[in-house]
C-alpha positions in Angstrom: -66.9 2.1 -70.3 -63.8 0.5 -68.9 -64.7 -1.7 -65.7 -61.3 -1.4 -64.2 -60.7 -0.5 -60.9 -60.9 3.8 -60.3 -58.0 5.8 -59.9 -57.9 7.1 -56.0 -59.0 9.9 -55.0 -58.3 13.4 -52.7 -60.6 12.7 -50.2 -63.3 15.5 -49.5 -63.0 17.4 -46.7 -65.1 16.2 -43.8 -68.3 17.6 -43.3 -69.3 19.1 -40.2 -71.2 16.6 -37.7 -74.3 19.0 -37.7 -74.5 20.3 -41.1 -76.6 23.6 -41.3 -78.6 24.3 -44.2 -79.8 27.6 -45.1 -82.5 26.8 -47.4 -85.7 25.6 -44.9 -87.4 24.5 -48.2 -90.7 27.3 -47.5 -89.4 30.2 -47.4 -87.8 32.7 -49.7 -84.5 33.9 -48.5 -82.2 36.7 -49.0 -78.9 35.2 -50.5 -75.9 38.3 -51.3 -74.3 38.2 -54.7 -70.4 37.9 -53.5 -68.5 38.0 -56.9 -69.2 37.4 -60.6 -66.9 34.9 -62.9 -67.3 35.1 -66.9 -67.1 31.9 -68.1 -68.1 32.8 -72.1 -69.7 35.3 -73.8 -73.2 34.8 -72.7 -73.0 33.2 -69.5 -71.6 33.7 -65.9 -71.1 32.6 -62.7 -72.6 34.3 -59.7 -71.1 33.5 -56.7 -73.4 34.0 -53.6 -72.5 33.8 -49.5 -74.2 31.7 -47.4 -76.2 33.6 -44.6 -74.1 33.3 -41.1 -74.7 30.5 -38.9 -75.2 28.0 -42.2 -72.2 25.3 -43.5 -74.1 24.7 -46.6 -77.0 25.6 -48.9 -78.7 22.3 -48.5 -79.1 20.6 -51.5 -80.2 16.9 -52.0 -78.9 15.8 -55.3 -80.1 16.3 -57.6 -82.1 19.4 -56.9 -83.3 23.0 -57.8 -84.2 26.1 -56.3 -86.7 28.9 -57.2 -85.1 32.7 -57.4 -87.3 35.8 -57.7 -87.3 39.4 -57.9 -90.3 42.2 -57.7 -91.3 43.8 -61.1 -93.4 46.3 -59.9 -97.0 46.1 -58.9 -100.6 45.6 -60.7 -103.2 47.8 -60.7 -104.4 46.8 -57.4 -101.0 47.6 -56.0 -100.1 43.8 -55.5 -96.6 43.1 -56.2 -95.8 41.1 -59.2 -92.7 39.1 -59.1 -90.5 37.3 -61.9 -89.8 33.8 -60.6 -87.3 31.2 -62.4 -85.9 27.6 -61.2 -82.2 27.4 -61.2 -80.2 24.4 -60.0 -77.2 25.7 -57.9 -73.6 24.2 -57.6 -72.3 23.4 -54.3 -69.4 21.0 -54.8 -69.1 19.2 -51.9 -65.4 18.3 -52.9 -64.4 21.6 -51.6 -65.8 21.3 -47.7 -67.6 24.6 -46.0 -67.1 27.6 -48.4 -69.7 29.9 -47.1 -70.8 29.9 -51.0 -72.7 29.2 -53.8 -72.9 29.3 -57.7 -75.3 29.7 -59.8 -74.5 29.6 -63.6 -76.9 31.8 -65.7 -76.8 32.0 -69.2 -78.2 35.1 -70.3 -81.4 35.6 -72.8 -82.0 38.4 -74.6 -85.2 40.0 -73.9 -85.4 37.4 -70.6 -86.5 39.5 -67.5 -85.0 36.9 -64.8 -81.5 36.4 -66.3 -81.5 40.3 -67.3 -81.9 41.1 -63.8 -79.4 38.7 -62.5 -76.4 40.0 -64.8 -77.6 43.3 -64.3 -76.7 43.0 -60.4 -73.3 43.5 -59.1 -71.4 42.5 -55.6 -73.5 43.5 -52.3 -76.7 42.9 -54.3 -79.2 40.5 -52.8 -81.4 37.6 -54.7 -84.6 36.1 -53.1 -84.4 32.3 -53.1 -86.5 29.4 -51.7 -86.1 25.5 -51.7 -84.9 22.9 -52.3 -87.0 21.5 -54.8 -85.8 17.5 -55.0 -85.4 16.5 -58.8 -83.9 12.7 -58.4 -82.6 11.2 -55.0 -79.3 10.0 -55.8 -78.1 6.8 -54.1 -74.8 5.9 -54.1 -73.6 2.6 -56.1 -77.7 2.1 -57.0 -76.0 1.4 -60.3 -72.4 0.6 -61.9 -73.1 3.1 -64.5 -74.9 5.8 -65.9 -75.0 8.3 -69.1 -75.4 12.3 -68.8 -76.7 13.7 -72.2 -76.9 17.4 -71.5 -78.1 20.4 -73.7 -76.7 23.9 -72.9 -77.4 25.3 -69.4 -78.7 21.6 -69.2 -75.3 20.7 -67.7 -75.7 22.2 -64.2 -78.1 19.3 -62.7 -75.3 16.8 -64.7 -73.0 18.8 -62.5 -74.5 18.6 -59.4 -74.7 14.5 -59.8 -70.7 14.1 -60.9 -69.6 16.5 -58.0 -71.6 14.2 -55.6 -70.1 11.3 -57.0 -66.6 12.4 -57.2 -66.5 13.5 -53.7 -67.1 10.5 -52.4 -64.8 7.9 -52.1 -67.0 5.3 -51.4 -69.0 6.1 -54.5 -67.6 3.7 -57.7 -70.5 4.8 -60.4 -68.8 5.6 -63.2 -70.1 8.3 -65.4 -69.9 9.3 -69.3 -71.3 12.7 -70.3 -72.3 14.0 -73.6 -72.6 17.8 -74.0 -74.3 19.4 -76.9 -73.8 22.7 -78.0 -74.4 24.9 -81.6 -70.6 26.0 -81.1 -67.1 25.3 -79.2 -68.0 28.8 -77.9 -70.8 27.4 -76.2 -69.3 24.8 -74.4 -69.7 26.0 -70.4 -67.1 24.6 -67.9 -65.3 22.9 -70.4 -61.9 23.3 -68.4 -63.3 21.8 -65.7 -64.8 19.1 -66.9 -61.8 18.1 -69.1 -59.6 18.6 -65.8 -62.5 16.0 -64.2 -61.6 13.3 -67.0 -58.5 13.9 -66.5 -58.1 13.2 -63.1 -60.5 10.4 -63.0 -60.1 8.3 -66.3 -61.7 5.2 -65.2 -64.3 7.2 -63.9 -65.7 10.1 -65.9 -65.0 10.4 -69.5 -66.8 13.6 -71.7 -67.4 13.6 -74.9 -69.1 17.5 -76.7 -71.0 17.5 -79.8 -71.3 20.5 -81.9 -74.0 21.3 -83.9 -72.4 24.0 -86.1 -68.4 22.8 -85.7 -65.5 25.2 -87.1 -62.8 24.1 -89.0 -60.1 22.1 -87.1 -63.0 20.5 -84.8 -61.9 16.9 -84.2 -64.6 15.4 -82.2 -68.2 14.6 -82.8 -70.8 16.9 -85.0 -74.4 17.4 -85.9 -77.3 17.0 -83.8 -77.8 14.2 -81.2 -78.9 11.2 -82.8 -78.5 7.1 -82.1 -74.9 6.4 -82.7 -74.0 9.5 -80.1 -76.0 7.6 -77.5 -75.1 4.4 -78.3 -71.8 5.2 -77.5 -72.3 7.2 -74.6 -75.2 5.0 -72.9 -75.0 2.0 -70.6 -76.8 -0.7 -72.3 -81.3 -1.1 -71.6 -81.5 -2.6 -68.1 -77.9 -1.8 -67.0 -77.4 1.9 -65.5 -79.4 5.0 -65.8 -79.7 7.5 -68.5 -80.2 11.6 -67.4 -81.2 13.9 -69.7 -81.3 17.9 -69.7 -81.8 20.5 -72.3 -84.1 22.6 -74.0 -87.7 20.7 -74.6 -86.8 19.9 -78.8 -83.8 18.2 -77.3 -85.1 16.1 -74.8 -87.9 15.5 -77.0 -85.7 13.7 -79.7 -84.2 11.5 -77.3 -86.5 10.4 -74.9 -90.0 12.7 -75.2 -90.7 16.0 -72.8 -91.9 15.4 -69.5 -96.0 15.4 -68.7 -97.1 19.0 -68.7 -98.0 18.2 -64.4 -93.8 17.7 -64.8 -94.2 14.2 -64.1 -91.8 12.0 -66.1 -94.2 10.8 -68.5 -93.2 7.6 -71.1 -90.1 7.1 -72.7 -90.2 8.2 -76.4 -87.5 9.3 -78.8 -84.4 7.7 -79.5 -83.8 6.0 -76.6 -87.2 4.2 -76.5 -86.2 3.1 -80.0 -83.0 1.9 -78.9 -84.6 -0.1 -76.1 -84.7 1.9 -73.1 -87.7 2.3 -70.9 -89.0 4.3 -68.1 -86.7 2.7 -65.6 -83.8 3.6 -67.6 -84.2 7.2 -68.0 -84.4 10.5 -66.1 -85.3 14.1 -67.4 -84.4 17.0 -65.9 
């Protein structure tokens, strides 16, 4: 990426001197669905209202939450729950909005996504967290690569929004967003606008497995030549990877069964990257 000076940025609204998080890290809490926004044919943004008195959800970058709903009772009359992790979005550049988003893809037969897609504004969803993942520190490195497949874009968006909302954070970012077809690309207008507004600090390339006629971008599966264009050289930045298991395995190897990072394998190992260079969401 170009090392030229980043363009001037609009300063984010100031945070409250004493922000009040909605999440406390231990209790299941109910959040009310405020609005549903269509993203594409199988993905929507579910916008939830913060409870009275809270100024933010309370998400360190990068982190996720657990979401649950009751799915009947067992033979002993004990409540059964379906629980899944999701990565909420709460753009710091917008200041205090009183809301946060869940970007959710509907999977046929998936109990959690089906439950959420059946919600209507006014319904409530139980959430617990946050669960900290990677602790972002501004300017810790000059350049990062974000390699995302499908809904693996959400933790990348957390990082992107955190960096671009902080005028003191000069980290340069390259996002490679991999999808099956063009209509599967989530948040494309938003990502394109970020590249337009921050040309010296953020760039994005889209990789399609099955492009249609007229597609001008790269196509096929993720491979070393694509990664080589996107990533800082080993030892000179960080590479973040998130997506389906097979996608992550090919790039850098999956995490351990206990969800610790594990060793780096796959394409990135062959390219000279080590555990210090890579983070797997």
